[in-house]
N, C-alpha and C positions, 0 to 999 in steps of 0.2 A: 088728769092727774090722779084721780081716785083709782082708776083701773091699774095704773102702774104700781100703786101702793099695794093693791090686792095681789097682783102677780108676784111682787117681791115678797110679800108676807106668806103666800102659799107655796112658794118655791122652797123645796127642802135643800138644806146644805149637804155637802158630800158626807160629812160626819154622821148626820142623821140618816142618810141613805144607807151608809155602811151598817149602822145599828139595826135597821129594819131588815137589811139583807142577811145579816148574821142571825137575826131572830128567826127568819123564815128557814134558813138552813138548819138551825138548831131544832126547829119544830119538825122539819122533815126527817132529821136524824132520829129524833125521839119516836116519831111515827113508825119508821122502818125498823128500828131496833126494839120496839115495844117497851120503851122507857116512859116513866112519868115525866110529862112536859110541865115545867114550871119556868115561866119567863124570868122570874127573879134570880134564877141560877145562871143566867147568861153572864159571862165574864167572871164567874165565881170559880176560882181555881181550886177551892176546897171541895167542890161538888164532884163526885165520882162520875156522874153522867156527863158533866161538861168536860172533864178531862178525857173521857172516852171520845167525845165529839171532837176535841182538839186533836187527838191522836188520829182520828179518821180523816181529818183535813190536812194532815202533814204530808208533804210531797214525798214520794217514794222513788227509789232508783228503779229504772225500768229493768225488767227481767231480760237478760241477754241469752239465756239458755245454758250458760256454762255452769258447771259445778266446781267445787273446790277439788283440786287434784288429791287423790288418795294414793297411798302406797299399797303394796301388796298386802293381802290378808295375812296377819301375823298369828292367827289362832286366838283362842280365848285367853291364853296366858302366855305372854312373851318372855317370861322369866327363864324358861328352859334353855334359852340360847346364851345365857350369861356364862362367862367362863372365869374360873379362878377366884376372884376376890369376893369378899363379903360372905354373908351367911347364906348359903345355898342349901335348902332342904331337899332339893331334888337329887336323885341318885345320879352320879356322874357315870358316863360310859367309860369303862376302863378295860382296854383290850389286854392289858398286862396283868396276868393272874399270878405272877411269880412272887409277889409280896416280899 
């Protein structure tokens, strides 16, 4: 009877296991990123180090190698192609010199 009680008492609940696992992961993060490790900042969203830790644990989309499609290079300033309307400070090409 006493042995069952000791086994039950020493067995950790899943919530406690999760806390210790998170604490170990947080300690590893602080060690690799050369941050100050303070166990009191675990689960503290106001701490910048803990927010960086949460961002590092966030799942990311896998890289599939594709880039966003781009159009052709338009040059440094694409305003020279505008025609007609609006204030255009660029000199218009005018083949008609008869004024």
